[in-house]
N, C-alpha and C positions, 0 to 999 in steps of 0.2 A: 467591743470597745474600740473607739476611734484611735487612729494613729496620732502620735504627737504632732505630726506636721499638718494634720487636718485643721481647717479653719475653725471648726467647731468640735474640737476634741473633747473628751470627757473632762480633761483638766480645765479647758477654757470654760465649759459650761458650769463646772463647779465654782470657778472663780466668779463668774457672772452671778451665780446663785448666792454666794456668800456676800458679795457687794450688794446685791438686791435685797437680801434680808436686812443687812445693817442700815441701808438707806431707806428701806421700806418702813422701818421702825420710826425713823425721823419723819418720814412722810405721814405716818399715822398721827404723830404729835402735831404736825402742821395742819392736818385735817381737823384736829380738836380745837386748835386756836383760830381757825379761819372765821367762824361765825362771830366770836367776840371782837376780832380785829376789824372785820367789815362793819360790824355794828358800832364800833367805837372809832379808833384811829385808822380808818380805812386806807389812808395814804400809806400805811405800813404794809399793806397786803402784798406788795411786790416782793418784799423780803420773805414773806411766808411762802408764797407760790414759787419764788425763785429757788427755794431749797429743793424743789423737784427736779432740778437739772443734775443733781449729784450722781444718780446711778449711772447715767450714760457717760458723764465726764470721767468719773473714776474708772469705769470699765474700759473706756477707750484709752485713757492714759496708761493703764496697767497692761492691757492686752494688745492694743493697736491692731485690731482685726475688724473685718466687716461684721456687722450684725450684733456685736457685743453691746452696743448702747441700747438697741431696741430690746434685746432679750433681758438685759439687766433692768431696764425700766419696767417691763411687764412683771418680772418677779417682785420688784419693789412695790408696784401697784397692788399686787395680790396680798403682800404682807401688810401694807397700809390699810387695805380693806378689812383685815382682821381687827384692826383697832377701831374702825368706823365703817361698818358694813353699809350704812346708808349712802356713803360716798363712793361705793365701788365703781360705778360707771364714770364718775368724775376722775377718780384715780386712774382708771384704765385709759380714758380719753386723753388725759394729760400725759400719761406714759407713752401712748402711741404718737401723740403730736410731738412731744419733746424728743423722743427717741428717733422719730423720722427726720426731724430737723437736724439733729446731731449726726445721724447716719448720712443724710443728704449732703451736708457740708463736707464730711469726710470723703464721700463718694466723688464729690467735685474735684478732689485732689487725688483721686484713685487710691485712697487709703495709703498714700505715700508721704504725706506731709503731716507731721505731728507737732509742729510748733505751737506755742501757746496762742498765737494769733488766731489759729484755726478754731480753737475752742471758744475764744472770745467772740468770734464772728457768729457762731451758733448761739451763744448766750445773748448777743445783741438782737439777733433775729427773734429769739424766744421772748426777750424783754419787750420788744415792740409789739408783738402779737398779744402778749399778756396785757400790756398797757391798754391797747385798743379794746380788746374783748371785755376785760373787767371794767373799764371805764363805762362802757355801754351797758353791761349786765347789771352793775350796781347803781347806775345812773348818778355818777359822781358830779354831773353838771349842776346838781342842786346844792352841792357843797361850796364853801367859800373858795374864791379864786386861788388863794395861797395853798389850800388843801389839794385842789385839782392839779396844780403845778407840782407840788411835792409828790403827789401820787404818781404822776407821769414820770418824773425823774427817778423815783425809787423803783417803780415797776420795771424800768429799763435797766437800772443799775443793780437791782436785786439778783437777777440771774447771773450778771457779770461778777458780782462779789462772790456768790456761791460757786461759780466756776473757778475762781481763784482758790477757794477752799478745796474744791474737788481735785484740782491739779496738784495741790500740796499733799493731799491725802494719797492720791495716786502715785506721786513721786516717792513718798515715804514707804508705801507698800512695795514698790519696785526695789527700792534700796534694801528693804527687809527681805527680799528674795521671794516674794509671792509668785513671781513669774520670771521666766528667763526670756530674753529677747533675742 
């Protein structure tokens, strides 16, 4: 059993797992609605995909330690895969990408700055990447101009909005005593 001061103690890993399971269930639902959203109101896809920022945001807000975003994202991806096994590789790829971006931004501050601005920077980076990749993958250029613009705005703001939700959840968990700082 790891010591309480260890960066990845048993307690830390259990909190990552619990957050991963809860957010992974939401990720599974997001996987179910992806195809209907892309086939219909594709400009809303940024809100669906943006929900995948939650595991890392909540874990980092609660634990404020290295690697917790990445670990929690992988757990969430595995849980989401149980809901939609055909999307396993997409879930894992998204988890690794989003977790790496969140860890990278935290690493740039040497895991010492936990202000909301830091979380929103990672959300904006994720939003821009999502906007470009999905725009090209779904070929939104064939859609009306208003829909293309709405898509780009929502794709960037979706992860930002979900980040605000994640920070709120993380703060509530901390107030409830899930972890001690």
